[in-house]
C-alpha positions in Angstrom: 23.6 34.7 37.9 21.9 35.7 34.6 23.5 32.9 32.7 22.5 30.3 35.3 18.8 31.4 35.1 18.8 31.2 31.3 20.4 27.7 31.4 17.8 26.5 33.9 14.9 28.0 31.9 16.2 26.3 28.7 16.7 23.0 30.4 13.2 23.1 31.9 11.7 24.0 28.5 13.6 21.1 26.9 12.4 18.6 29.5 8.8 19.9 29.2 9.0 19.6 25.5 10.3 16.1 25.8 7.4 15.1 28.1 4.9 16.6 25.6 6.5 14.7 22.7 6.4 11.5 24.8 2.7 12.1 25.6 1.9 12.7 22.0 3.7 9.5 20.9 2.0 7.5 23.6 -1.5 8.6 22.4 -0.6 7.9 18.8 0.9 4.5 19.2 -1.2 2.9 21.9 -3.8 0.5 20.5 -6.4 0.9 23.3 -8.5 3.9 23.4 -11.3 5.0 25.6 -14.0 2.9 23.9 -16.9 4.2 26.0 -16.4 7.7 24.5 -15.8 6.6 21.0 -18.4 6.1 18.2 -20.8 3.2 18.2 -19.2 -0.1 17.2 -20.1 -3.6 16.2 -18.0 -6.8 16.3 -17.4 -9.5 13.8 -15.3 -12.7 14.0 -12.7 -14.0 11.5 -10.8 -17.3 11.7 -7.3 -17.6 10.4 -4.9 -20.5 10.0 -2.0 -18.2 11.0 -2.1 -14.6 12.3 1.7 -14.1 12.3 2.5 -11.3 14.8 -0.9 -9.6 14.5 -1.6 -7.7 17.8 -4.7 -6.6 19.6 -5.3 -3.0 18.6 -4.0 -3.5 15.0 -6.0 -1.5 12.4 -8.7 -3.0 10.3 -9.0 -1.3 7.0 -11.0 -1.4 3.8 -9.7 0.3 0.6 -7.0 1.9 2.7 -9.4 3.5 5.2 -9.3 2.5 8.8 -12.7 1.1 9.7 -11.9 -0.5 13.1 -9.4 -2.3 15.3 -8.6 -5.9 16.3 -10.3 -6.3 19.7 -9.3 -9.8 20.7 -7.2 -12.7 19.4 -8.0 -16.2 20.7 -7.5 -19.9 19.7 -10.2 -22.3 18.7 -8.9 -25.7 19.9 -11.6 -27.6 17.9 -10.6 -26.2 14.5 -7.0 -25.3 15.4 -7.4 -21.8 14.1 -6.9 -18.3 15.5 -10.1 -16.5 16.2 -9.8 -12.7 15.7 -12.5 -10.4 16.9 -12.8 -7.2 14.9 -14.4 -4.1 16.4 -15.7 -2.1 13.5 -17.1 1.5 13.5 -20.9 1.4 13.1 -20.6 4.0 10.4 -19.3 1.3 8.2 -22.3 -1.0 8.4 -22.7 -1.8 4.7 -20.0 -4.5 4.5 -21.3 -7.4 2.4 -21.5 -10.8 4.2 -19.3 -12.5 1.5 -16.4 -10.1 2.0 -13.0 -11.5 2.8 -10.4 -10.6 5.4 -6.6 -10.8 4.9 -3.7 -10.1 7.1 -1.1 -7.7 5.5 2.1 -6.2 6.6 2.5 -2.4 6.8 5.7 -1.8 4.8 8.7 -4.0 4.8 9.2 -4.3 8.5 5.9 -2.8 9.8 3.3 -4.4 11.9 0.4 -6.4 10.7 -3.1 -5.2 10.0 -6.3 -6.7 8.6 -7.6 -5.6 5.2 -11.2 -6.3 4.2 -12.1 -6.7 0.6 -15.8 -6.1 -0.2 -17.8 -9.0 -1.7 -21.0 -8.6 -3.8 -23.7 -9.9 -1.5 -26.9 -7.9 -0.9 -26.8 -8.6 2.8 -24.4 -6.9 5.2 -22.4 -8.0 8.3 -24.1 -7.4 11.6 -22.9 -7.6 15.2 -21.4 -11.0 16.0 -21.4 -12.2 12.4 -18.5 -14.2 10.9 -16.3 -13.4 7.9 -15.9 -16.8 6.3 -13.3 -16.0 3.6 -9.9 -15.3 5.2 -6.3 -15.3 4.1 -3.7 -15.9 6.7 -0.6 -13.8 7.3 2.3 -14.2 4.9 5.2 -15.6 7.0 8.5 -14.7 5.6 10.3 -17.5 7.4 8.2 -20.1 5.6 9.0 -18.6 2.2 12.7 -18.5 2.9 12.5 -22.2 4.1 10.7 -23.2 0.9 13.2 -21.4 -1.3 16.1 -23.0 0.5 14.5 -26.4 0.3 13.8 -26.0 -3.5 17.4 -24.8 -4.0 18.9 -27.7 -2.2 16.6 -30.2 -4.1 17.5 -28.7 -7.4 21.2 -28.9 -6.7 20.8 -32.5 -5.6 18.9 -33.3 -8.9 21.6 -31.6 -10.9 24.3 -33.7 -9.3 22.3 -36.9 -9.9 21.6 -36.0 -13.5 25.1 -34.9 -14.4 27.1 -37.7 -16.2 30.1 -39.0 -14.4 33.3 -37.2 -15.2 34.8 -39.6 -17.8 37.8 -38.8 -19.8 39.0 -41.2 -22.5 42.1 -42.9 -21.5 45.0 -43.5 -23.8 46.5 -46.9 -24.0 50.2 -47.0 -23.5 52.5 -49.3 -25.3 
């Protein structure tokens, strides 16, 4: 009887601890927070040729400090570009208008995030402004394709440039 009660108590504690860990992970990994309780924010737009696998809720950082999140990703059918709406913390309201936004990868296999590099203008981004200077996501598949294409081309060039295999023949009597 005593052993059964201890086993039940241990199992219940383990399950409760598991739920607590799951709740903690959910709050840490979800990209959507309760925005009406958060600090004041403002939104800016950036257009990219390719956003890779950038997701809504991805961090926006400057000098390694998170200053906001990606609020929305859309497509501009007139310019054929991805339109990314960045929701920035109003605390960071001194970002020069000539700053640039780039899409980076967190680690080797990590997710994408947007990094903003400060410009030198005396005017600052305001709500609904646009970041004009952008650098699209680095797509590894494109790089691999280019390397393979160059390798194949160089091999073909080597074969064309190599002289024909000619050995002097001896005349027989």
